[in-house]
N, C-alpha and C positions, 0 to 999 in steps of 0.2 A: 904901736900899730905896724904890722908887718909892712916890707919894702914894697911887696907886689900889691897889696891893698893901697898903699900910699900911690904907688903909680896909676893905679886903675881909677881911683879917686880924682887924681890930677887929670887924666885923660876925660873922665866924665865932665869935670868942671870945665876944660877947655873947650869941649864940644858944646856943652850948654852954653857957654858965653857966645860961641860962634853960631848958635842957632841950630845944632845938629841934634837935637832931642829926638825929632821923628825917626832919625836913622839909628838911634841908640834903642828906641822903642821896639823897632823892626828887628834890630839884632836879639834883644832879650826876648822878643815874642815872635819866634819864626813862623812863618805862614804854615798853615796845614794843607 
């Protein structure tokens, strides 16, 4: 796995465990 993808998955994992899912969803799905 590429280091960049590893870092991204690590950030996603920490955000999920800290309850930052809504923030991630908003970042992945910008408002129109």
